[in-house]
N, C-alpha and C positions, 0 to 999 in steps of 0.2 A: 504493500500500500504506500502510495506517495505521501509526501509531506508538503505543507505550506511553507512559504518563506519564513513566516513567524516561527513555526515549529523547528526549522533548521537552526535559526539563530538561538532560540530558546535551548535547544539540545546542547549547543556548544557552551552555554553559559550557566547551566543549572549546577547548583552545589547541593548535594544531599546532606541533610541534617538528621539529627536523631529524632525518634518518635514519628517517622514518616513525614517529616517536614522538609521543606527545601527552600533554598535561597537562589537568587539570580545575580550573577556577577554584573556589575555596572561599569560600562565602558566610558560613559560621559555623564557627569552630574552637573546640573545647572542650578545655581542658587540666586536668590534675589533678596531685597531688603525686607520683605513682608513675612515670609515663612521661614527665614533662617535664624533670626535672633535667639529664639527659644532653643533651637537645636544646638547652637554654640554654647549657650548657657548650660545645657544639659551635659555637653561634652566636658566642660570644666568641672562640674560637680562630680562627674564620674572619673575625673583624672585621665581622660582619653585624649589622644591626638587625632588629627585627620590622617587616615591611612594612606590615601592616594591623592594628595593635593594636585598632582599633575593631571589628574583626570577630572578636575573640577574647575569651573569658571563661574564668576559672579557678575551680575549686572544690576544696576539701579534703574528701575523702570516703572514700578506701579504707582508710587506716591509723589513722584517729582512733578514740579511745575513745567510747563512747556513754553512759557513766555520769558524771553530774555534769559535770566539766570534759571537754570534747570534744577537748582537745589530746592529743598522743601520750603513751603511757605509757612507751615505751622511748626511749632516747637517739637511736637511729637514726630512729625515727618523728618525733621532734621536729625533728631535723635536716632531714628531708625536708619537713616542714610549714613550717618557717622558710624553707627554700630557695625554695619556691613563692611565699611572701609576698614575699621579697626580689626574686625574678626579676620578679614582676608589677609591683612598685614601680619597678624599674629600667627596664623596657621599656614602662611605661604601659599595662598590661593590667588590665582590670576583674577583681577577685578577690573572690569570695564566700568569705571565710575562716571560720575556726572561730567567730569572734565576730560574724559578719554575719547579719542576720535573713533573708537569702536563701540561707544555706548549705544544702547538701544533696547528694544524689547527682546527678552531672552530668546523667543522663538523666531526672531528675525536675525539676531546676532549669530546664533549657532550656524545657520547656513551661510551668512555673510562671511564668516571667518573660516569656513571649511571644517569646523569642528564636528558638524553634523555629517555623518558619512554612512553609507550602506553597511549592513551586517553588524551594526553597533547596537548596544543596549543603552538607552538614554532616559534619564529620569530627572524630574524637576518638581519642586513644590508649587506647581501651577497646573491647573486642569487642562490647559491647551497644549501640553507637551506632545500630544499625539501628532502635532504639526510635523515633527521630524520624521514621522513614518512615511512621508512623501518620498523620502530618499531610500526607502527599503530598510529602515531601521525599526527595532522594537522601541517604542517611546510612549511614556505615559506620565500623567501627573501623580503626585504622591502627597502625603500629609507631613506635618512637621516632625513627627516621631520617625517617619521613614527617612527624612532628610538627615536626622541625627544618626540613624543606623548606617546610612550610606557613607556619611562622613567618617564614621568610626571604623567601618569594616570594608567598605568598597562593594557592598552587596545589599540588595533588597531582601530583607528577611521575611519569613512567613509568606513566601511567594506562592501563589496558586495559578495554575495554567488556565487561561480563559477559553471559552468556546471559540471555535473557528467559524467565521462568517464571511460571506462573499456578496458584494453588490456589483453587478455587471451593468454598465450603461452602454447599450448598443446604438448603432446608427450615427447620425451626424447632428451636431448641435447647430442651431441657427446662428448666423454670424453676429447678430446683435446681442446675443446672450453671453454669459460668462460662467466661470466655475462656481461663482456664488449662486447663480440661478440654479445650477445643478444641485448643489447641496441643499438649498432651500426647498427645491422640488422634492428631494428625497424625504424631507420632513413632512411636506404636504402629503406625500404618497404613503409613507411608512410610519410616521409619527415619531415622537421623541423617546420612545422606549424600545424601538425595534432591536437595537444592538446591545441591550443591557448586559454589562459585564463582559462583552466579547471583544475579540480582535477581528476587525473588519478589513478584508482584502478588497481593494477597489480595482476594478479591471473593466474591460470592454473597449470597443473601438473609440467611443467618444472620450473616455477618460485617458486612453493611451495617447491621444493627440494633444492633451493638455501640456502646457509648459510646466517646468518645475514649480514656478511661483503659483500657478493655478492649482497644481496638485497639492501644494501646501494649504491652500484654502479649503480643499475638500477634506484632507486629513485633519486639519485643525478643528473642524466642527464635529468630529466623531463623538466627542464627549457629550455634545448636546443630544446625540441620538442614544445616549446611554452606554456607549462603548468605552472600553478602557484603552484600546489601541486601534489605530487606523493606519493602513500602509499600502504602498504600491510595490510592484516588482521593479527591478532595475532594468532599464533599456537604454537605447541610444540617446534618448533625451536626457536621462540621468547622467550618462557618461559624458555627454557634450557639456553639461553644466560644469563638471569638474575640469574638463579639458580647457574650457574657456577661462576658468579662474586659475591661471597659472601660479599666482602667488601662493595658493594653497600648498603647492607641491615644491616650492623652491627648496633646494636647487635642482630638483629633478621633476619630470613630468609624471602624470598618471601612467603607470606601466600596464602593458597588456596582461601581465600576470595578476595584478590587482583587479583589473576590470573583469577578467575571466572568473575570479573567485566571487566577485559580487554577483555576476550573472548566474553562477552555479547555484546560488541560494534561492533563485526564483521558484515560485510554486511549481510543483510537479503537475503534469497533465492529469494524473490520477489522484491528486490530493483530495481528501475528503473534508467537506465542510458540514458543520452542524446546522447551518441555516443559510439559505441563498435567496437572492432576489434579482430579477432582471428588469431593467427599465429601458424604454425606448427614448432616446434623446430627442426624437422628433415630437414627442408629447410635451416637452419642457417649454414653458413660457417664461416671460419676465415675472419674477416672484417677489412678493413683499409680505411682511408680517403685519397682522392687524391687532393681535391680542397680547397677552402677557406670558405666553409660553411658546415653545417651538412647535407645538401642535397647531398654532394659529398662523399658518402660512398659506397664502392663496395666490393664484395668478393675478396679474394687475387688472385683468378684465372681470374680476369677481367683485363681490360685495363685502362690506364690513360685517363680520360675524358677531355673535354674542360674546361679551367679555364679562367675566364674573369677578367679584371681589375688588372692584376699583376703589381706591382710597379717595376720600372726599377732596383732598388737595389736588387730585389729578382728573376729577370728573369733567372739568371744563374742556379737557383735551380728547374726550371720547366722542364717538359718533354713533348715531342710532344704527342698530342692526339693519342691514340692507343698503346702507349708504355705499355708493360706488367707491372703490379704492382709487381708481383713476380720477384725479381732480381733487382729492382730499387735501385741504390746505395744510401746510407744515409751518413750523416756527423756527426751525434750525436744521443744520446739516453737519455731518461729521464723516470725514474720510480718514481712515487710519486703522490701527490695531494690529494684533498678530494674525488676524484673519485676512485683512486687506490693506496692509500698510507698506506694500512693496513697490518697487519701481513700476512694474507693469500695471498695477492697480491705479497709480496716479497718472500714468501715461494714458490709460484708457479713459479715465475721467477727464483729463485735459483735452482729449480729442473732442469730447462732447462740448466742453467749455469753448473751445476754439471754433467749432462749427456753429455754435449758437451765437457767439460774439457779443452777448449781452452781459448784464450785471445780475448778481444774485438778488432775489426778492424776499430774502429772509433776514431777520436781524443779526443772526450769528451763523457763520459757516467756518468750520475749522478743518484745516488740512495738516495732519500730523504724521510725518514720515516715521516708519518703523524703526529706523536706526540712523546714526550719523552717516554711515556708509550710503544708505539709501538716499538720505537728504542731499549729500554731496553729489551723488550721481544725477539726481533730479535737477539740481541747480546747475550742474555742468551742461545739462541738456536744455536749460532754459525753461523747464516745466514749472518751476516756482513762479516765474513771471506770468504764466498763463493763469494760475490760481489767484495771484495777487490782482491782476487786471480785472478778473471777474468779481472780486470783492471778498474772496476767502482770506482768512487769517493764516499765514504760513508760519507754522510753529516748529519748536525744537522737538526731537524724538521723545517718545514715552508712551505709556499705555493710555494716558490722557482720558478723554471722555468715553472710552470703552466701558470703564467701570466707575469713574468719577470718585475714587478714593484719594483724590488730589484736587487741586483748585479748578480743574476744567469741568465744572458742573454746568449742564445745559437745562433750559426751561422750555416746556411745551412739547409739541410733536416734533420729533427729531428723525429725519431721514438719515440712516446710519449704516455704514459698511461693516459694523461690528458683528458679534456672535450671540449676544443674549438680549432678550427683550423683557425681562421681568420688571416688575414695578420699581421705579426709581433707580434703575440700573445706571443711567447717565446723569443722575442728580435727583434730589428729592421731589422736584416738580417736573421731571422729564417723562416723556411717553415715547418709547423707542419703536421705530418702524424699520426693520432690517431689510436691506436690499443690496444690490451690487454697487460698486463705486460709480459706474456709469449712471445708474438710476439715481444715486445720491446727487451727482453733479447736475443732472437735468432737473431734479426736484428743487434744488437750491435756486436754479435759474428761473424756474417757473413759479416758485412759491407754493408748489403743490406736487403731489405724487403724479408723475407723468410717464407716458408710454414711450420708451426709447425707440422702438421700431417705427412708430408713427412719426416721431421726430426725424429720424434718419431718412425715411422715405420722403417726407416733406421738404427736407433740406439737401436732397441728393444733388 
């Protein structure tokens, strides 16, 4: 019986423990300022050191400001930022801090720097760590106690093997759609619990044609479907990503031997899955969320559904059930996050801004690159000027309004390229409408949720 890519990597990294328990060796451990302080405190209390500091890197991303100085605005923010810097210095951990040219969101920085690689086991105290599975790695979010254990032992303790699942997207995706529309359509079709506890293999003609950055968008939101892991096989698109980023391999290039090993771990043709689903890409439309869960996703030509348990402070931003999604007024826009904060995301949104040629019709619109490297590349290409000309605020890198545990809190209905839409996610008085970067750009320009395909046809 064949094996999945996941099972092959798992096989190589399993560590048997007593009483039929097992651990998983960790190849790359990513830490940040929010979920690591308690882990380091626990290490000190136990008199332990970091076992493999060379396999760990840290970023400051969740609570930093993105205006001007990217240090914290609140006292507690600065305490946490300083604590991470101090802990990394004490334990000899590489730290891409607020003044580092490699600073950014952890799941953007990993691929930026080449630390994310196929056949690797990657863990981080952040739920969207599945992003790295786009490269053919085992990658998942963990809790603070797991962060401590990995720091101390280099392994994820009490590991349990997940169910193997497969989602195949066949056919061809319409040219005006994006990877974000694909993953949102999967929620519309399958719901937010389909992959609970599983490792999801993404495959099929439509998905194999996606770029690495688009694949990261898909893998990123596996957690919202209930999955622990999401991953792709390695192919020429994966290999070309590494071949083009030569600085990853200095002073030598990606060798054929390494590439062959990566490819050898791909899913066997006779691999067995516990659960499978096949989707036709031709049925996918421009998607948008309307409610407070990932079950509340509909095509743009649909109507606003019923939304339960709306807090009084946000009721003014609701719409009656049956209200058309297309044309629904918005109050703000956000492009960024570990889901859609990469170069291609901003490039796609900028194409809409350029073709439209107008100014935004919302009070607030933020463009927040996912890392300093992404920001620099965008600015070198002049894409920042496109956003500024349209009226967007061009910010420094960070998690920003994706979760608003920082100064970047938004108010009202927000067209957002992020990953979660629960109540107050982007600020106490925010109401999130998830969509692709292109959809966000057009919504900001029109002041309402708008149809990208109709816009492109009308402006062809």
